[in-house]
N, C-alpha and C positions, 0 to 999 in steps of 0.2 A: 504494500500500500504506500503510495506516494502522497505526502501531505505538504502543502505549501503553508508555512507559518509566517505571519506578519506581526511585527511588534513596533509600536510607536507610543508607548505609555509616558515617556519622559523626553529625553534628549538624544536618543538613538533611533534612527530610522533603519529598520532591519527586516530582511526576508530570507527564508531558507527553505530548502526542500529536504525532507527527511524520509527515509524508507523504513517502514515497519517500526517506527518509534526508536530506532537504534542507530541507523547508518546515515550520517550527514553527507548528502550529495552536494550541497552548496550552503553557504552561510555568509551573507552579505550584510555588512553593518556600516552605516554612515553616521559618524559621531559628531555631535555639536560642541564637544568640549572646547575646541579652539575658539568658538564663537563666545562662549560664556566665561572663559578664563579672565577676560577683561573686566567682567562684571562681578566675578566671585560667586556666581550661582546662576541657576536657570531662570530665564525670563519666559513665562508661559506663552505669551503671544508670539515672541520671536521663535520659540521652539516649534509652535504649530505651523508658522509660515515656512520654516525650514523643512519640516516633514512634508508639507505640500509640494515643495520643489523636488524633493528626493524620492518620494515613495514609489512612483511608477518606474523610474529608472532602476531602483533597487530591486523591485519585483522582477523586472525583465532580466536583470543580470543574474538573479538567483535561478531563474529558469534556464538561462543560457549556460551558466556554470554547471548545472545539474544535467545538461544535455537532454532536456525533456521539453515536450510541447504541452500545450494546455490540454490536449486530448488524453495525455498520459497522467495528468494530475487527478488524483481520486477525491481529495477534499481540500478545503481552505480553512485555516485556523487563524484567529486574530485575537489579540489582547483587547478585552473590552472593559476591564476593571482590575484594580484601581489604577490611578495615574492622574496626569493633568488632563482636564476636560478637553481642551483644544487639541492636544496631541492625540488623545484617544479617538477623538472625532475623525481625524484625518485617516487613521488606520482602519477604523471600523467602516467608514464610508467607502474607502478603497476596496476593502475585502468584500463588503456587501455587493458593490457594483461588479466586481470580478466574478463573484459567485453567480450573480444574475446573468451576466453576459455569457459565461461559459457553462452555465447549468451545473454548478458544483455544490455539493453539500457544504454548509458553513457551520463552523464550530467556534463560538465565542469562548475564550478561555481566561480564567483568572490569572493575573500576573504572578502571584506568589506560587500558585500551583505549577506554573511553567518553570520557575526557578528550581523548585524541588525536583522536577523531572529532568533537569540536566544530569542528575545522577544516574539516569538510565541510558543516557546516550553513550555509544561506544560499547565497550566490553563489560561495563559494570551492571550488576543486577542486584540491588538491595532486596533484602527479605523483610516480610511483614511478621509481626508489627514493628514499626520503626519510629524513630524520633528524628525530626528535621529541624535544624537550627537555621532559620532564614534571617539573614543579616544584610541590610542594604541601607541606602540613604533615606528611605522612607519607612522601613519596617525592621522590627526586631521581634521575632516570635519563635517559640518552640511549638512545633506542630506534631501531633501523633497521628500516624496512619496505620490502620489495621488492614487495609486492602486498597487497591487502586480506587481513586476517586472518593475515599472516605477520610475526612480530615477533622481533627479536633484541636483547637487552639488551647494549649495547657499553660502557656506563658506568653506574655506580650509586654511591650514597653508602655509605661504609663505617661511618658512625655516624649523626649527625643529618641529617635532611632539611633543606633550606634553609628551608622554612616553619617547621619546628620551631625552627631557629636564630633566625629572626625573633622568634618568640614568647618565647624565652628571653632574648634581648637586650632585648626590650621590658620584661621583668620586671626585668632588671638596671637599666634606666634609669627604672623606676617608671612605665612607660607602660601603658595598659590593654590588655586582651585584646579582640580578636585582635591579635597583634603586628605583622602585615604592614601593615595600614592605619595603625596608630599610628606605626610607624617612618617610613613614607612621609610622613605628615602633619608629624611633627616635623622630618624631614630637609629640608623645603622652606625652612626658615629657617637651615639649618646649612651649614657649610663641609665639603665632602666630602674635602678634602685636609688637614684639621686633624690627624687621627690616622692613622697608618699601621699597618694590620693585615696579617698574613701571608697569603700565598696558598699553602696546603699543596701540597707536591710529593710524590706518592706513589711510592715506589720499591721496595716489597716486597709480596708477596702477603699479603692479609689478609681474604680472603673465606672463608666457611664451607667451600667446596669447594676452597680453596687456589689458585683461579685468580687471575689478576691482570690488570688493565687500567690503563694510565696515563690512561685517560679517566674513572677513578673520581673521586669527590668525597669531601671530608672537611670537615665544618663544625664539629665539636666544638671544635677548636683555635681557630677564629675566635671562637666564643662565649667561650672562656676568655681570649683575648687582650683582648677588650672588657672583661671583668670586671677583669683586671689593670690596664688603663689607667684604669678608673673608680676603682679602689682608690687608684691614685697621685694621681688628681685630687682625691679627697676626703681623702686622707691617712690612710685607715683600711683595715684588712684585713677587709672585710666579706664574710661568706659569701653564697653565692647560694642562693635569692633573698633579698633584703632590702628591706623596704619603707622602711627608714631613708633610703635614697638619695633618696627624693622630696624630703626636706628638706635634703639635702647638696649636690645638684647644682643649678646655676643653669639657667634655661631655655636660655641660650646654650650651656652645656656639653651639655645633653641634645640640643639640635639638632645640634651638631657631632658628637657621638658617633653619633647616628642617621644623619646624612648620610655619615659616614666608613664606618660599617658597611655601609649599603645600597650604597654605591659599591663596596666590596670584594666583597661577596657577589655582586653582579650581574656584576662583572668576572670572578670565578671561573667563573661559569656560562658566560659568553660565551667565555672562554679555552678551556674544554674543548669547547664546541660548535665553535669554529673548528678546533681540533685534530682533531675527528671529521670535519669537512668535508675537511680535508687528507688524511685517511686513506681517505676514500671519495669520490674525485673524480667518481664517476659520479652523485652525489646531484643530483636535480633540484629537490627542495623541502626546506625546513626549516620545521618547525612548532613552536610553543610550545603548552603545554597545562598545565592545573592551576591551582590558586588563585593561586599566585605569578605566573602569567603576566599577572595584572592589574596588576602593579607598573609604574608609569609609567616609571621609570628603566630597567628591563629592556626594556620595549617600545621606548624611545628607542634603546637600544643594539642592538636587533634589528629594524632598519627593513626589512630585506630578506626577512623570514620571514613565514610565515602566522601570523596571530594570531587567536584566537577573540574574539568580542565579549566585552567585559568582563562583561556580564551572564551569560555562559556559562562564565566562568573557574572559578567555584565549582561545587560539586556541584549537579546538576540532572537532571531526568528526560529532557530533550531529548537529552542526550549519550548516555544509555543506549539510547534508541530508535534514534538514528543508528547506533550501534555494532552493534545487532542487525540493522538493515537490511543492512549490508554483510556481516555473517555469513551472512545468508540468501542474498545475492547470491553469496557464495563457496561456497555449497553446504552450509553447516552445517545439520544437522537439528535440529528442536526437541527439548527434553528432556522426558521423562516427568515431569509435575508431582509425581508421587508419589515421585520419586527424586532431587530436586534436592539437591546437597550445597553446603556453603559452608565457607569457611575464613577466619580473621582475617588470615592472611598467605599469599599465593600469587603466584608470579612470573608475569608476563604471557606469558613464553615457555615455560612449563611447564604441561602439562595438569593440572588439578586431580585429586588422588587418586593421582598417581604420585610415589613417593618422599615426601620431606618437603616442606611440612607435610602432616600427615594430614587428609584431608577430614572434615568433620563433617556428619552428616545431620540436618536439623531434624525429620525424621519421628519419630525416637526410637521410643517404644513405641506411638505413636498410629496408628490405622488409620482412614483416611478413606473406605475403600471400603464 
């Protein structure tokens, strides 16, 4: 089965063709990182416009690289939630239109589900039940899977995602965007024990539904702790973010702060993952997923788990196609391309359109019939 996967949830325009959920025949990614380095973060409207320019050439190249024609493609999969609304809109409208034009089944796929399924691409085959630590710029969750397409969130961040925390600490230290690679590069020359930062211990309910899990994460306080230590080091109470710090911190100080922060952040992730493993002793596999899974220190501390190839850690179309394949294997039916809904925020364990958040239909007032 040949599936075309389309991804445009944030700042990567991507398409890929995957055979039988395992073999990547093509994987084309156009990144907007160079555009947003100047701004220190993603600007949603600019991201959507960039997707609009790149999406069709990316899809065409994915087909060409796979040496396939439209008649040989069995299904189309696309990320429809969560993400930036404008970016999601470009991807879903493109996939819907292609599905209608070429009469192909369409599978809208959850973004986090796709990240998890990078662990099935290639020769890897995790066993159930499993625990997946999903870590990215917008998400930090521990998800339990008992079978394909069965997800339970057992731990989530209460504030910042770990990738977001990396970006904010990079700004504090005057390092360029994106923060993850910048922090890791600076940390190579630093002392991870130079500064001692807190490991938040959560003891009270703080979710929107008032539920509580001691497997939840909190990274906002870690970011603040770094800022306070930096203020002490430079002898000034500088607000965040401040580009003055580039001239106030030495290279050695930046390296030590980066190494100490990276060590603490990855320790927090591993601590909760170990706690989850103790709670679910029947776990047969542990998987890492998401952009932060490319972090070398996190990989070093996670030697016994399934790890996606670094090239697949970020957003890409191959992971979307793989996730759709296992949906099909689980008996999920395709969606009418005229009625695909999307949402900027949607939990992986909650069907879109039920309760909050309210689903948004890209059809609007337009009739394609």
